[in-house]
Structures are given as structure tokens and as C-alpha cells.
N, C-alpha and C positions, 0 to 999 in steps of 0.2 A: 710260381707264386710271387716272386719279387717283381716279375714283369707285369703282373696284374695289379700289384699295389702301387708301383711307381706312377703309372698313368693317372690313377685316381687321386694320388697324394698331391701331385704337382698342381692340378687345378684348384684344389682346396687351399693350398698355401697361397697361390696367386690371388684367389678370391678374398682371403683374409687380409692379405697385404693391401688389397684394394679397399677393404673396409677400414683399415688403419688410415689410409690416405684420406678417406672421406671424413674420418674422425678428426683429422688434422686440417680439414677443409682445403686440401690440396686441389680438389676439383672446383673450388670456389675461391679464386685468388683475389677477390675484391678486398678482403682484409689485409692481404699482403701489400696491395697497392696503397691503401689508405695509411698503413704504417710506414711504407717505403718513402713516400713523397716528402714528409717533414724531415725524415732522416737525410735525404738527399739535399734538401734546402740547407740543412745545418752543415753537412760536409762541405758543400760548395762555398757557403759563406765563411765558415771557419778557415777553409783553405784558400780563400780569396780566388776561387776558380780553379785551383789545382790541389785537390785533396790528396792525401797520401794514398798510394795505390793499395798498400797492405791494409790500411784502415777501411778503405772502400770495400774490399773483399770481406773483411771481418764483419762489418756492419750489414752488408747485404745478406750474408749467411745468418747473422743474428736476427734480422727482420723475419726471415722465413722460420727459423727455429722457435723464436719467442712467440710468434703468432700461432704457430702450430701447437706449442705447449699450452698456450692460453686457451685455445679451442678445446683441446683434450680435457683440461681441467674444468672448463666451463660445462662441458657435456657430462662429465662425471658428477659434478656438484648438482646439476639439473636433471639427473637421471630419473628422478621421481616426478618431475614436473613436465619434461618434454613430451611424454606420451599423451598428455592432455592438451597440448597446443598444436593446432593444425599444421603450422609451418615446421615444427620440430619433431613430430612424432615418428618420422622416418629416419632420424639420425641413428647412427650405428648402435649406440648404447640403448637408446629408447626402444629400438626395434629388436634388440637382442642379438644383433649381428656381432657385437663386441662385448665381452664380459667386463664388468667394472674392474676386476683385477687386472685384466689386460690393459685397460686404460691407465691404471695407476703405474704399471710397468712402463708403458709408452711415455707417459709424462715424466717419469724419473729419467728415462734414457734421454729425452729431449733436454731436460734440465741439466744433465751432465754435459751434453754437447754445448749448451749455453755457457756453462761454467768454464769449459775448455776455451771457448772463444773469448770470454772475459779475461782469461789469464794472458791473452795476447795484447791487452791494452795496458796503458800506464796506470799508476796508482790512483790519480784523481778519477779517471773513468771507471776503474774497478769499484771505488767507493760508491759512485753513482749507480753502478750496476746492481748493487745490493738493494737500493731503493726500487729499481726497476723490477726486481724479483718480488719484492714485497707487494708492489702495486699489482703485478700480474696475478699473484695468489689471492689478493684481497678482493678483487673485482667480482668474481663469481659469487661470493658470499654477501657482499655489501648490498646487492640489489634486493635482498630480503628485509633490510633494516632501514635504509634511507631512501628518500624520494628522488635523489639526484645521482644515481649510480653512473650516469653518463659522464659526470665530471671526473669520477674515479677512472673510468675508461679513458677519458681524454688525457688525464695525467699519465696513465700507463702507455698510451700510444704516442704521447709527445715526449716521454722521458729520454728517448734516444737522442733528442736534440741537445740537451746539456751534456750528455755522454759524448756525442760527436765533437762538440767544442772542446771538452776536456781532453779527449783522446788526441785531437789535432793540435791544440795549443797549450794544454796543461792548465787551462783556465776556463772559467764559465763567466764571460763578461755579460754586461747588460744586454747586448744583442742576443746572446744565447737564451736568456730568460724571456725576452720579447718574442722570439721565434717559438719558444715552448708555449707561452701563453696563447699565441695565435693558433698553434696546432691543437691546443686543448679546447679552445672555443670551437674550432672546426669540427672536432670529434663530437662535441655536444650537439652541434647542428646535424651532422649526418646520422648520428646514432638516435637522435630524436625522431627523424624520419623513419628510421628502422624500427624503433619502438612503436610508432604509430600503426605499423602493420599488425602488431600483436596486442594492441591495447585492450581489446575485449577479452582475449584469452588471459592476459596478464592480470586483469581485474578479477577474473574468476578464480585464478590459482594463487593470487596474493603476491605476485611479483611487482615491485615498484619500478617506476621509470619517469623520466621527465615528460614523456608523452601523456602520462596520467596526471602528473603534477600540473602541467600547463593547461590541460583540459581544452575548453573551447577557444582559448586564446593561443593555442599552440603555434599556429602559423604566424601570428603577430609576434610572438616571442622569438621564433626562429628568424623572422625578418630582422628583428632588433639585434640578434646575435650575428647575423650576416653583416649588418652594418658595422658592428663592433669589430668583426674580423677584417673587414676592408680597411678600417682605420688603422688596425694593428699592422696590416700588410704595408700600408703607406708609411707608417713609422719605421718599419724594418728597412724600407727603401731609403728613407732619410738617414737613418742611423748607419746603414752600411754604405751610403754614398752610391746607390745604384742609379743607373741611367734610364732613359726613356723606354728602352726595351722592357725593363722590369715593370714600369708603370703601365705599359700597354697590356702586359699579362694580367695585371691587377684589374684593368678595365674589362678584359675578357672574363675574368673570374666573376666580376659583378654581374655581367650578363648571364652567366651560367647560374648564378644564385637566383636571379629572377626567374629563370626557366624552371628551376627546381621547385620554387614556390608555386608556379603554374601547374607543374605536374601533380603536386599534392593538394591542389586547390579544393577538391571535393573530399579529401581525406579518405579516399578509397585505398585499400591495401595495395593494389597494383600500382597506383600512381605514387604512393609514398615509397614503395620499394624501389621504383624506377628512380625517384629523386635520390634515394640513398646510394644506389649503384652509380649514378651519374656524377656524384660528388668526386669520384676518382679523377675526373677531368680537371677539377679546380686545382688539385695538387699538381697535376701534370703541367698545366699552363703556367703556374707560378714558377715551377722548376725551370721550364723552358725560358721564361723571362730572366731568371738568374743566370742561366747558362749563356744566353745571348749577351747579357751585360758583360760577363767576363771574357766572352769570345771577342767582342769588339772594343772592350775597355779593360785589357788585362792589367792585373796588379803590377806595379813597378817597384814596390818596396823591397 
């Protein structure tokens, strides 16, 4: 009897764990990358090229845990909407693969892990972590009430920046908020591309987004935000005293931004989604520029 139960039980457990992984979007790491790059910018700038190794580990784990928790909460909140949106109807809760109660338990477990990671930080960073938690919980609900939920998402995705500065230096200087603002603008850009994919479905089910708000001038507004982000990146370079390596990376980022506008030029869902996914490379090249600066111009203080 036991021999018959065990072989059938194990595949069911593995399959359900796989569903939990899908609920946390482990199979779609783009969100981790988009959250990771500004965090790395901040760690390297705050540590002047040599961030604390312990903080590096804590923040890398924190990126994965908080992104996963945010995805679980988002799908739980949207469980009555996702079945009516083409792109989201196969998500684990919407498809019935994961029960809402299971999602709540998983979110609670991830939140407890995040709290444990926060206890490893200093007091200034812990205080900022409270704000990060509020932003994470607020975002899934806010898109039902305001037309610019992408700005809330941007604040949530960028909040690791002041946390990293506070953890590394016990302060949040002007540079920290400049990097945060840049990360926030970037999130509005790429998440507007993302929202353009679902614009018709969102209009039908009543979900608000900047893609809907910007309407026919969406690409023009995105181009303006891209220009603003480039200016902010240049100001970061000036404020942090970065070298040519960094400015070359900003130039590459500008080329990538133009390419993303070209991908979304017809506003077709496939092109908009490709532009969203490709934004990951902007964060990467900026980080490479920062690393190259500190590699060839190490801090001497």
C-alpha cells in the first residue's frame, strides 16, 4: 500500500512546488533583473566600488524574495481579473493550480524571510525597509484607483537604492535619492511598455495604467521620460565623479532606448513586450560602466 502511495505522492508534490515557483515568477526572471540592477548601482556607488560582502549577499537575496512576494500578492489580489486577460489567464491562481489560501501562506512565508534579512541591516536601513514593505503591499491595490500605478511600482522597485546607501554608509545622501529617482523613471518607462501589451484588456476590466493615461501620445511620453532618465544618469556621473567608462555606458543606454521605441513603433503587443524585456540590458550596461570606472579608477579615500 505504502509503495503505491509514495510514487504517486512525490510527483504531485513536485508539480505543486513547480506551480509555486510559477506563482513567484521564478521561471520569468526579468522582474528580478529589473529590480537587481538599480540595487547593484547603489551598492557599488555607496561602497565606492567595494561594497560590503555581507550586504551584497543580503541585498541579492532580498531582491529575489521581495520580487517573489510581490508577484504572489499581485496574483492573489488580481485573482478575479486575471482569468479575463489573455496574458494572465494561465497564471497559477487564475487557472486553479494554486488555491488563494496557498498563495496567502506563501506570501506570509516570503515576508517572514524578508523580515529576517532586514534584521541583518543597520537601523537606518531597517526603517527604510518598512517603507519598502508598504510600497510592495500597496501596488497591487493602487492600480484600481489611480491612473499612474507605474509610479508606485517605480518607487517600490527603486526603494532598494536608499536602503543600500543607508546599509553601507548609515546615510542617504543626495546621490542616493538621485539614483532612486533615476530608477523610478526607468520603471515607469519599462512598465508602460509592459502595460501597452494589456491595454485593451485593462480597459475592459477597469484596471488603470500609464499606457491608458498616455493614450495616443504614449511613445512620445516614453521618449520624454527616456530623455529625462539620460539626464539623470549624467547627473549621477557628475555627482559621483565617474569617468569616461560610465559615460560610454550611458551612451549605449541611449542607443538601447531608441531601439526600444523602434520595437514598439506599431504598438503591437509583441513589439511592446519585446521592448519591456530588452530594458534589462539598460540596467546591465549602466552597471558595467560603474564597475569599469571603479576598476580603473579605484577609490583612494
